[in-house]
N, C-alpha and C positions, 0 to 999 in steps of 0.2 A: 641492179640489185647489189647492195653491199654484202661483202662476205667477211669471214673472220680469218685471222692468221692461221689458226689451227686447222680450219677447213682447207685452206689453200695448200698448206704444207702436206696435208693428207693426200690431196690429189697430185701434187708434184712428186710425191714418193712413188706413185704408180708409174712414172716415166723416168725419173732421174734417181741417181744415188746421191744422197745428200745427208748433211748433219744439220740439226736444228737445235736451238736453245730449248731448255726445259720449260721456260716460261713463254708460252704462246697464247695470245689473247683469244678467247672464244667468243668475244663480242663482235658483231658484224659492223665494223667501222671502215672497212677497206673498199675503195673503188678501183677502177681500172689501173693497171700498172704503167709506170713510166720509166724511161732510162735516166739514171742520175747524171746530172751535169754539174760538175764542180764549178764554182764553190757554193752552189745554191743550198740554202738551209732545208732541212727535212721538215715537212709539214704533215700534220695529222691527216689520216684517211688515205694516205698514199702508199703504194707499193713501189719501192725503188730497186732497180736492177743496176748492177755495176760490175765491171771486170777490172776496175782500177785497183792495182795492188797497194796504192798509197791512200786508199779511202780510209777516212777516220770516222769511227762510230762516235757520235756525240755522247758525252758523259751522262746527260740527263735521260730520264726514263721516257722511252717512246712507246707508250701503251697502245697508241692508235696508229702505229706505223709498222710496216714490215720491210726489212732490208734483205735483199737476196744478193749474195756475192758469188760471182761466177769465175773470178780470176784466181781462186785459191787463197786461202787465208788460214791463220792459226788462232783466230779470235776466240773460238770456243774452247781451245785448250788453255787459254790464258784466263778468261773470265766469261761466265755465262751471261751474255747480254740478252735482254728480252727481245722477242720478235725478230730473231736473226736466223737466216738460213744460208748455208754454205754448200754449194754444189761440189762434190768430190770427184768430178770428172770434167774433162775438157768440153765445155759447152759455152757457146756464145750467148750473150744477153738476148740477142734476137731470137734464138731458138726457145729460150725460156719464156720470152715475151709472147711468142706465138702460142705456146701451151697455156699460159695464163689467160690469154684472150679467149681461147676455146673454153676454159673453165667458166669465165664470167659469162660468155655467150650462152653456155648451156643453162646456167641458173637464171639468166635473164629470160630466155625462151620459156623456161618452166614457169617463171613468175607471170609472164605475160599471158601464157596459156590459162593459168588459174584465174586471172582477172577476167579474161575473155569468157570463160565458162560461167563465172559469177554474173556477168552481164546478161548471159543467156538464161539466168535463173536456173542454174544447174542443180544437180543432186550431190550429196556428199560422196556417193560412190564414184561419180565421174571425177571429182577432185582427187580421190585416192588413185584411180586408174591413171590419171595424168601425172601423178607423182612417181610412178614406177621408173621414169627416166632419171630421177634423182636418188630415190631410195628403193632399191630392189628388194629389201627386206619385207616380210609380211607386215601389214599394218591393219589394226582393228580400231574401230570407233564404237564404243559401247556407252549406253546410259549407265549411270550408277545403280540403276535397278536391274542391271544385267541384260538389258535389251540390246541386241546387236543392231547398230545403226548402219554400218557399212564395213566391208573388209576387203583386203587385197591379198591375193595368194593364200586363200583360206585353206586350212587343212581339213581332213575328213571329219574332225570333231565339230567344226563349225557347220559343216553341211548337214549334220544330223539334228540341228536345232529345230525345235518345233516353235512356230510363231516367232522365230527370230529371237528366242530368249535362252540365254545360258541357264542351265539347270533343268531343262526339259528332259534330258536324258540322264541315265544313271551316271555316265561318265562325266558329263558337265555338271551334274549335281554335286559330285565329289569335288569338282573344281570350285564351285560356289561355296560349298561348306568349308573348304580349306581357306578360302579368302575371308570368309566370315569370322574365322578364328585367328586370322593373321593380323597382328598389331600393325605391321608395316603397311598393309593394305588399308586398314581402317583409318589410320592417321593420314594416308595419302590424299584424302579429299581436301585437306587443309593446305596443301602445297600450292604455291604460285610459281609460274615459270616451269621449265622442264625439270624433271627429276628422274632418278634411277630407282626402279622398283626391283629389289633383289630376287623376287620369286620365292617359292617354297617347295616342299617336297612333291607337289603336283603341278604347280604353275611355273612356267619358265620366266626368267627375268625380262624386263622390258624398259625401254626409254619412254617416259610418259609425259603428257601435258594435260592438265585439267581444263575443261571447257566450261565456262560459266553460262548460266541461264537464270535470269531474274536475280542476279547478285549472288547465286549459290552455284557450287559445282554440280552440274547436271550430267556431264558426259566426260569421257576420257579418251584421249588418243594414245594408242600403245604401238610402239615400234618393237617388233619381236626380233630375237637373235637371227642373224643372217650374214650376208656379205659385209655389211657396214658395221662398225663398232657402236656399241651402246654407251657412248660417253659424251663428253662436252662437244665433240667435233660437230655433230649434227643437231645439237640441242636447239640452237636458234632457228634452224630449218624446221624442226618439229613445232616450235612455237609459232612460226609464221604460218605453217599449214593449219595449225589449230585455230588461229585467229580467223582465217578465211572460212574454215568449217563452222566456227561459231556464228559468223555472219549468215551462212546458209541456213543453219538450224534456227536462227532467230527469225528468219523470213518464211520458213516452212514448218508447219506443225507436224510433229511425229504422231501418227495415229495411235490413239490409246487402244490397248489390247481389248478392253471390254466393248469398245465401239465396233470391233470387227466381227463380233459374234452375236447373233440375235438372242441366244439364251442368256448371255451375260447381261445384256440390256434388260431383259425381262426380269431376271432375278434381282438385279440391282434396283429396279423400280419397286419390286415387291418388298425388299428389305429396307428401303430408304423412304418410301412414300407411304405415309400412314393412311392416305386416302386412295390408295391404289384400287382400281376396279378389278376385282378378282374374276369376274365373268370375262372381261376383256383379256386378262392374263391367261385364263384357261384357254381361251380361243387362240391366243398367240402360241402357247405351248403346244396345242394340238397341231397347229400349222407346221411346227418344227419337229413333229414326230413324237413328242412327249404327251401321251394320251391320258385322259382321266381314268382310264381302266388300268393304268400301270401303277406299280408300287414304288415308293420313293423312300430314301433315307437321307438325312442331313447330318453332316459332320462339321463341327466347328474346330478349327485348328488354331490354338492360341500361340501366337508368336512372342518372342522376347526382345530384349533391348538390342541384342546383336543383329536381329533381323530388321529392326527399325533403323538402326544406325547404318546398316549396309544395304538397305532397300532390297531385301531378297524376296518380298512377297510375290512379285510377278513370277519369279523363278519357281517358287513353291507351287503356285497355281498351274503353271505350265507343266511341271513334273507330274502332278497328280492327274491332269487331263491326259497326259501322254501314256500313263501306265494303268489307268483305270478307265476302261471303255464306258461310254455313256455317262461321263461325269462332267459337271459344270462347276468350275472353281473360280471364285472371284474374291477380291479384297473387300473387306467391310470392317470399318472401325479399327483398323490396325491389325486385324486378324484375317484368316482365310476361311471362307464358308464354301462348303462343297455339297452339292446336291447330286445324288446318284439315282438314275433310272434303273431299277433292278431288273425290269423286264427286258430292257435293251442291253444290259450289261452281261458280258460273257462270264463274269466271275460270281461266285456265291458270296454270301455275307461273310463267311469265315475266311474265304480267300482274299476279300477286300481288306478285312482287318489285318490278316497276316501280311499282305502286301505293303500296307501302310505302317505297320508296327515298327519295323526296322528303321524306316525313313524318319518317322516321328522321334524315335529314341535317339538316333544318331545326330539329328538336327536340333536336339535339345528343345523339342516342342511338346505341347500337350494337346490332346484331342478329346472332344466330347461327342458321343454318338447318340442320335435320337432313336426313337423306335421307328420301325418300318410302318409306313401308313399308305393307304390307298388314295389316289386321286390328287386333285390340284388345290384343295382348299385347306390343307393343313401345313403348307410350307412354312408359314410364319410361326406356327405352333411348334413345328419340328425344330426350327432354329432356336426357339426358346428352350425346348427340351435339351438340345445339344449344349446350350449355354449353361443350363442348370447342371448338366452332367459334369462339366468341367469345374464349376464353382463348388458344388457339393462334393464331387468325387475327390477333388484336391484336398478338401478338409478331412474327408473320411480316410483317404489313403494317399498321403502326400508323396509317397515314393513311386506311385504308378503314373505313367504318362498317357494312358488310354482309359477313358471312363465311359461306360454305357449307362444309359438312363435306367434301364431295368435293374441295374446293380445298386443304384442310389435312390430309387423311387421312395422306399420306406424312410430312409434318412431325410429326404426332402420333405415328406409328409410331416415327420416329427418336428423338423425345424420350422415348418410353417405353423404348426400348432402352437409352438412356444415363441412365435415372433412378437406377440403382444403381452403374453403373460408367462411367467416362469413355470417350470414343470410342476413344482410343488403346489401351485395354485390351480392346476388343471387336472392332475391325476386323481385317482380314487381316494377320497378323503380318509376312509378307514384303512386303506392299504398303508397310508403314512403312519397311522396308529400302530399297525402291525410291525412296521419297520422300527419305529421308536421302541416298542416293547422288546423286540429282538436285541436292539442295541443296549437296552438296560438289563435284560434278564438272560440273554443268550439262548432264547427258546428256539431259534432257527425256523420260525413259522413263515417268515417272508420268503426264504428260498424254497421251503417246502411247497408253498402255494405256486411259486413260479414253475417248479418241476412238475407239479400236478397238472397245470394248464398246458405245459409244453408236451406232455404225454397223453393228451386228449382225455383227461380225467380217468385214466386207468390206474387203479390203486396198485396193481401188480407191477406195472412198468415203472411207476413212480418210486415204489419201495426199492426196486432193484437199482434205479438210477441214483437214489440217495444212500444206498447200502444200509437200510434200516429194516426192521421187522415190519410186516404188514400191520400188526396191531399198533405199533408205534405210529405209523403213518395215519391210521384211522383216528387215533387219539388226537393227533395234531390237527387233522382236517376238521374234527369236531370243534376244537378250540378256535380255529380260523373262522369257521362259519358263524360262531357266536360273536366274534369281534367284528367281522365284516357286516353281519346282518344282510348277507347277500346270498342268492341262490347260485351256487357254482355250476349248476346245470343250465342256467339261463344263457343263451348265446350272446345277448347284449351285455350282460355282466361279464362274461368271459372276454369279449372283445375289449371292453373298457379296462378291465384289469390288465390284460396283456399290453395294451397301449400304455397304460400307466407304468408297467415295468420298463418298457422301452424308453419312456420319457425320463424316468428316474436314472436309468443307465446313462442316457445321453447327458444328463445334468452332472452325473459323477465324472464322466470323461472330460467335460468342459472345465471342471475344477482342477484337473491334473495339469 
């Protein structure tokens, strides 16, 4: 295995006191070392050792050669030659040669071991374990969707992961959230070769290599702070390891999260298959403890561009399932759909909402809640309710991040009424006349009628609400009934008139 000048010098410093040029190649061009025999020319790919005090360094640039001087020299004081190492103690070339051979042998053994494991159709985890002899630092392999593929020297945070997904715990969710908003991390997926990620206020820095899958970055190797430096020294080693891991990942399928849980498969079928057999689905749910006698709620969590770019949906699903008992969370159409069995859940509806509220707000998400319904045959309708809650709720109250169907049901009804015809063509015709008369004469009959209906046709309450005398109110009501030609005590007329008021209000808001 070929090594770089920078890596070799790093290892020599562990044994000898030496000075080295500031320009050391980090490319793996070098093979086993040789003792220099004058007057042979220097060739690329060689490490030359000499104690000859008369040794002359060629004037041309030797980017793929390393020269090690053991006989004492002042070259570095005169000029900074590239790829030059000078031992500052009395050491024979043979001693240095022995150490260099050990270095090469160590890396060759590691490389052979990795290839042997691959021939055995090994796992990524075994490749990492075998790398401990070269890189004692912690190493993590993650999917860009924050799925943990393998790790070495894991810390306690890693051990707390649910389903092997970062973001399943509160601590790791903070980690995922910090990365989602980190420009350095977001742009890292476009890097080729090894690169240094500087970290942020939560995540430590790391030496990274992106691993391709189907032509796109699908995974990432991360070497964490530890005994070895996170710089160019071990960059090509990280790349070599990443290439072998890529081979293993291309031959082994990583299990999809939804395939691991029957409930995920059931609800995925329900949401995606328009011809799904609901009787069979009911049977499957019953087998998994979700009975037809139980009550359920659906929550739709609408994600944003940061979640799509950073592939955080799996971490959101895992987090919700980890902190809400009896919840099934799955990805659907770029969002997260959650079904909760309220009979099996230890939390009340208010506790569920409260538990999710902070997470949804801090993660810059929006959520729509369906009504609670009994049994297995309303799941699709509950999903529709949750979708409507977000769509309508966002229009009605754009500053809110949580929307309940009960809060937007009336608005939804009104929007459906006016989906084909505008409000002025649907509402009570003579109510429009009343409004036009008010606009021209200032008679205030329109708002008087509204107040009268809102106060359940009570003249006393209406007069008090309008701050007018009772006789003034009765006079206005008489004029209103003449214009409307309607019975204000008729329930159908009352309903039609109130709906008309709502429709007119909605139309006025849409004009603003």
